[in-house]
C-alpha positions as CSV (number, residue, x, y, z in Angstrom):
1,M,87.9,88.3,95.5
2,S,88.1,88.7,91.8
3,V,89.1,86.6,88.8
4,A,90.1,89.6,86.8
5,Y,92.0,92.8,87.5
6,K,89.7,95.8,87.6
7,S,90.8,99.4,87.8
8,V,87.7,100.3,89.9
9,G,85.5,97.8,91.8
10,W,83.7,100.0,94.3
11,N,81.1,98.4,96.6
12,R,79.0,100.4,99.1
13,Q,81.5,100.0,101.9
14,K,84.4,101.2,99.7
15,K,82.5,104.3,98.6
16,L,81.5,105.1,102.2
17,Y,85.1,104.5,103.4
18,D,86.6,106.8,100.7
19,R,84.0,109.5,101.2
20,L,84.7,109.7,104.9
21,L,88.5,109.6,104.1
22,V,88.4,112.4,101.5
23,G,85.9,114.4,103.6
24,G,88.2,114.2,106.6
25,V,91.3,115.3,104.6
26,V,89.5,118.2,103.1
27,G,88.1,119.2,106.4
28,Y,91.5,119.0,108.1
29,L,93.2,121.1,105.4
30,A,90.4,123.8,105.5
31,L,90.7,123.9,109.3
32,F,94.5,124.1,109.2
33,M,94.4,126.9,106.7
34,G,91.8,128.8,108.6
35,V,93.5,128.5,112.0
36,G,96.9,129.2,110.4
37,F,95.8,132.5,108.9
38,G,94.0,133.4,112.1
39,L,97.1,132.8,114.2
40,H,99.6,134.0,111.7
41,P,98.0,136.6,109.4
42,D,101.3,137.5,107.8
43,A,101.9,133.9,106.7
44,T,101.9,133.1,103.0
45,A,99.5,130.6,101.5
46,E,102.4,128.6,100.2
47,A,103.9,128.2,103.6
48,L,100.6,127.1,105.1
49,L,99.9,124.7,102.3
50,I,103.3,123.1,102.8
51,R,102.6,122.6,106.5
52,G,99.0,121.6,106.0
53,F,99.7,118.8,103.5
54,G,102.7,117.7,105.4
55,T,101.0,117.4,108.8
56,A,97.9,115.8,107.2
57,A,100.2,113.1,105.6
58,L,102.0,112.5,108.9
59,L,98.8,112.3,110.9
60,L,97.3,109.9,108.4
61,L,100.5,107.7,108.5
62,H,100.1,107.5,112.3
63,V,96.5,106.3,111.8
64,I,97.6,103.7,109.2
65,L,100.3,102.3,111.5
66,C,97.9,102.1,114.5
67,I,95.2,100.3,112.6
68,G,97.1,97.0,112.4
69,P,97.8,96.6,116.2
70,L,94.3,97.9,117.1
71,C,92.8,95.1,115.0
72,R,94.9,92.6,116.8
73,L,93.6,94.0,120.1
74,D,89.9,94.5,119.2
75,R,88.1,93.0,116.2
76,R,85.8,96.1,116.1
77,F,88.6,97.9,114.3
78,L,88.6,95.5,111.3
79,P,86.4,97.7,109.1
80,L,89.3,100.2,109.1
81,L,91.7,97.6,107.9
82,Y,89.4,96.6,105.0
83,N,90.5,99.4,102.7
84,R,93.7,100.6,104.5
85,R,95.5,100.7,101.1
86,H,93.1,103.5,100.0
87,M,94.3,105.4,103.1
88,G,97.9,104.7,102.2
89,V,97.5,106.0,98.7
90,T,95.8,109.1,100.0
91,M,98.6,109.6,102.5
92,F,101.2,109.4,99.7
93,V,99.3,112.0,97.6
94,L,99.3,114.4,100.5
95,A,103.0,113.8,101.1
96,F,103.7,114.2,97.4
97,V,101.9,117.5,97.3
98,H,103.8,118.6,100.4
99,G,107.1,117.7,98.8
100,G,106.2,119.3,95.5
101,F,105.3,122.6,97.1
102,A,108.5,122.5,99.3
103,L,110.7,121.7,96.3
104,V,109.3,124.7,94.3
105,Q,109.4,127.0,97.4
106,F,112.9,126.3,98.5
107,H,114.8,124.9,95.5
108,A,113.3,126.1,92.2
109,L,114.5,129.6,92.1
110,G,118.3,129.1,91.9
111,D,120.7,128.1,89.3
112,L,120.8,124.4,90.2
113,N,118.3,121.8,89.1
114,P,115.8,121.6,92.0
115,F,116.5,117.9,92.7
116,V,120.2,118.5,92.7
117,S,119.7,121.5,95.0
118,L,117.7,119.3,97.3
119,L,120.6,116.9,97.8
120,V,123.6,119.3,97.9
121,S,122.3,122.7,99.3
122,N,122.9,121.7,102.9
123,P,126.1,119.8,103.6
124,R,126.0,120.1,107.4
125,F,125.9,116.4,108.2
126,D,128.1,117.1,111.3
127,S,125.6,119.3,113.0
128,L,122.4,118.0,114.6
129,A,120.8,121.5,114.7
130,Q,121.6,122.1,111.0
131,F,121.4,118.5,109.7
132,P,120.0,118.3,106.1
133,F,116.5,117.0,106.9
134,Q,114.9,117.5,103.5
135,P,116.7,114.5,101.8
136,L,115.3,112.3,104.6
137,G,111.8,113.3,103.6
138,A,112.6,112.7,99.9
139,A,113.9,109.2,100.7
140,A,110.7,108.4,102.6
141,L,108.6,109.8,99.7
142,V,110.3,107.3,97.3
143,I,109.3,104.4,99.6
144,L,105.8,105.7,99.9
145,F,105.6,106.0,96.1
146,L,106.7,102.4,95.6
147,M,104.0,101.3,98.1
148,A,101.3,103.4,96.5
149,A,102.2,102.3,93.0
150,T,102.1,98.6,93.9
151,S,99.0,98.8,96.1
152,H,96.7,97.1,93.6
153,D,96.2,93.3,93.8
154,F,97.7,93.1,90.2
155,W,101.1,93.8,91.7
156,M,100.7,91.5,94.7
157,N,99.8,88.6,92.4
158,N,102.7,89.2,90.0
159,L,105.3,90.1,92.6
160,T,104.0,87.2,94.8
161,A,102.6,87.8,98.2
162,P,105.9,87.4,100.2
163,V,107.7,90.0,98.0
164,W,104.8,92.4,98.1
165,K,104.5,92.1,101.8
166,A,108.2,92.7,102.3
167,L,108.0,95.8,100.1
168,H,105.1,97.2,102.1
169,M,106.8,96.5,105.4
170,L,109.2,99.3,104.3
171,V,106.5,101.6,105.6
172,Y,108.4,101.4,109.0
173,V,111.6,102.6,107.3
174,A,109.6,105.4,105.7
175,Y,108.1,106.3,109.1
176,A,111.5,106.4,110.8
177,L,112.8,108.7,108.0
178,L,109.8,111.0,108.3
179,V,110.1,111.2,112.1
180,M,113.8,112.3,111.7
181,H,112.7,114.6,108.8
182,V,110.1,116.3,111.0
183,A,112.1,116.3,114.2
184,L,115.1,117.9,112.6
185,G,113.0,120.4,110.7
186,V,111.2,121.4,113.9
187,L,114.6,121.9,115.7
188,Q,115.7,124.2,113.0
189,A,112.5,126.2,112.4
190,E,110.4,126.2,115.6
191,T,110.8,126.9,119.3
192,N,107.3,125.8,120.4
193,P,107.7,122.6,122.6
194,L,104.1,121.6,121.7
195,L,105.1,120.4,118.3
196,T,107.9,118.2,119.7
197,G,105.5,116.9,122.3
198,L,102.9,115.9,119.7
199,L,105.5,114.1,117.6
200,A,106.8,112.3,120.7
201,F,103.2,111.3,121.6
202,G,102.6,109.9,118.1
203,M,105.8,107.8,118.2
204,A,104.9,106.5,121.7
205,L,101.4,105.6,120.6
206,V,102.6,103.7,117.5
207,L,105.3,101.9,119.4
208,G,103.1,101.2,122.4
209,L,100.3,99.7,120.4
210,H,102.7,97.4,118.5
211,V,104.3,96.2,121.7
212,L,100.9,95.6,123.3
213,A,99.6,93.7,120.4
214,G,102.8,91.7,120.1
215,S,102.7,90.8,123.8
216,R,99.2,89.5,123.4
217,D,100.1,87.4,120.5
218,A,103.3,86.0,122.2
219,P,101.5,83.1,124.0
220,R,100.4,81.8,120.6
221,D,104.0,81.2,119.6
222,R,105.0,79.3,122.6
223,P,105.8,75.6,121.8
224,L,103.5,72.9,123.0
225,R,104.6,71.2,126.1
226,G,103.3,67.7,125.4
227,A,105.3,65.0,123.7
228,P,104.2,63.9,120.2
229,D,102.7,60.4,119.7
230,D,104.4,57.6,117.9
231,A,103.2,59.0,114.5
232,G,104.5,62.5,115.3
233,F,101.1,64.1,116.0
234,E,101.1,66.7,118.7
235,D,98.3,67.4,121.2
236,V,97.2,71.0,120.5
237,C,93.9,71.4,122.5
238,A,90.6,69.9,123.4
239,V,87.9,69.9,120.8
240,S,85.8,72.0,123.2
241,D,88.5,74.7,123.2
242,I,87.5,75.6,119.6
243,P,84.2,77.4,119.2
244,E,81.9,75.9,116.6
245,G,82.5,77.6,113.2
246,R,85.7,79.3,114.5
247,G,89.4,78.6,114.7
248,R,92.2,78.4,117.2
249,V,95.8,79.4,116.4
250,V,98.6,77.1,117.7
251,S,102.3,77.1,117.1
252,L,103.8,73.9,115.5
253,S,107.5,73.8,114.6
254,G,107.7,77.5,114.9
255,E,104.8,78.2,112.5
256,R,101.3,79.3,113.3
257,V,98.6,76.8,112.4
258,A,94.9,77.6,112.3
259,V,92.7,74.7,113.6
260,F,89.0,74.9,112.7
261,R,85.9,73.1,114.1
262,F,82.8,72.9,112.0
263,D,79.9,70.5,111.4
264,G,81.4,67.8,113.6
265,Q,84.8,68.0,111.9
266,V,88.2,69.5,112.7
267,A,90.7,70.7,110.0
268,A,94.0,72.5,110.1
269,L,95.4,75.0,107.7
270,S,98.3,77.5,107.6
271,N,97.4,80.6,109.5
272,V,98.7,82.8,106.7
273,C,96.2,84.0,104.1
274,Q,97.7,84.2,100.6
275,H,96.2,87.6,100.0
276,Q,97.9,89.9,102.5
277,N,99.1,87.4,105.1
278,G,96.0,87.9,107.1
279,P,95.4,85.6,110.2
280,L,93.1,82.9,108.9
281,G,92.7,81.4,112.4
282,E,90.9,84.6,113.5
283,G,88.3,84.1,110.8
284,R,85.2,82.0,110.6
285,V,83.9,79.0,108.7
286,I,81.1,80.5,106.6
287,N,79.0,78.3,104.2
288,G,81.6,75.6,104.6
289,K,84.6,77.8,103.8
290,V,87.3,79.3,106.0
291,T,86.9,83.1,105.5
292,C,89.8,85.5,106.3
293,P,88.8,88.3,108.6
294,W,90.8,90.9,106.8
295,H,89.4,90.9,103.2
296,G,87.1,87.9,103.0
297,Y,89.3,85.5,101.0
298,E,88.0,82.0,101.2
299,Y,89.5,78.5,101.5
300,L,88.1,75.0,101.6
301,P,89.1,73.5,104.9
302,S,89.5,70.0,103.4
303,C,92.2,71.1,100.9
304,G,93.3,74.7,101.6
305,R,92.2,75.8,98.1
306,S,90.0,78.7,97.2
307,P,86.7,77.7,95.6
308,E,86.8,77.8,91.8
309,P,87.5,79.9,89.7
310,F,89.9,81.4,92.3
311,T,93.4,80.0,92.6
312,E,94.8,80.8,96.1
313,Q,96.1,77.9,98.1
314,V,97.5,77.4,101.6
315,P,99.3,74.4,103.2
316,T,97.2,71.9,105.0
317,F,97.9,69.6,108.1
318,R,96.8,66.2,109.0
319,V,94.5,66.0,112.0
320,R,93.3,63.3,114.4
321,I,90.8,63.2,117.3
322,K,91.7,61.1,120.3
323,D,89.8,61.2,123.6
324,A,88.1,64.5,122.6
325,R,91.4,66.2,122.0
326,V,92.8,67.5,118.7
327,W,96.2,66.1,117.5
328,V,97.9,67.8,114.5
329,H,101.0,66.7,112.6
330,P,103.5,69.6,112.6
331,T,104.7,68.9,109.0
332,P,102.7,71.0,106.5
333,L,101.6,69.4,103.4
334,P,102.0,71.2,100.0
335,A,99.6,74.0,99.5
336,G,96.3,72.8,98.2
337,T,96.7,69.1,99.3
338,A,93.4,67.4,100.1
339,V,93.2,66.1,103.7
340,E,90.2,64.4,105.2
341,P,89.1,66.4,108.2
342,A,89.0,64.5,111.5
343,R,85.5,63.7,112.7
344,Y,84.1,63.6,116.2
345,E,80.8,62.5,117.6
346,G,78.6,63.6,120.5
347,D,79.1,66.4,122.8
348,V,82.6,67.7,123.5
């Protein structure tokens, strides 16, 4: 976390992440160009560059969309999530270069403005085989630009986390547009079924991982079966169900609540980190602070506030311990409200 906005704040992990990312992109483009000239010696460099940058961007987008559900399924993928925004910006740059080359190649030599030509040169909206697929890619590129331009925490703090998150969820709209852009382009220019098969495999992989991760998370959202006590507290689990220094996510009034056990105490916070909506309940209590597993943002379990000088806050919940079981009131308190953690004694 940082108390000031910095244009560059590289640590060792960021540097390693970006070196591997850039090296992978350069290696892919070099391999694509080499194989392309080998298989099609008559192909122009411009045509291969257009395809190389385009396929690199699409491949990277599939990787980006797979990281989220993979992290839900296996914590070992979390290091990929740490700097996923760097991957997203790199993907946009690749897509932008692809679009720039294509705009020059196909629309810059006529009488019309290239951007106007892009939009009006093909009016065949009534034909699937001749559908104007290029505007679909341009629309996706606009979304990717907005995401890349607002990727820094400066924008997230000024737009607010919910607005920023909603904007970046448009990546799924961009993905749908790009799938149609590529699929329709392949139908018009290629006869090799391998390309269609690869695109279908990518779509199935992204959809399958999201469905699998969602099905694993579904039990967390099931309402508790027990009746609340006279004060409205609900029985969420036994104290022993929560590992020491870790959290357990439960659903109360339709919202996910993270219940933590640490140092003979139990506290409950909103499960939503204020940085990027990360799952606090999947994090740990480190040095007395709840630490988000995504980017390391910290919150004091007794009040839901980040330690000074940081200002992030999450709602808190009242907790009781009765007969070695954890009872939580489902009504969240205002973000940053101090609540005494419930204490227990002895083995549980």
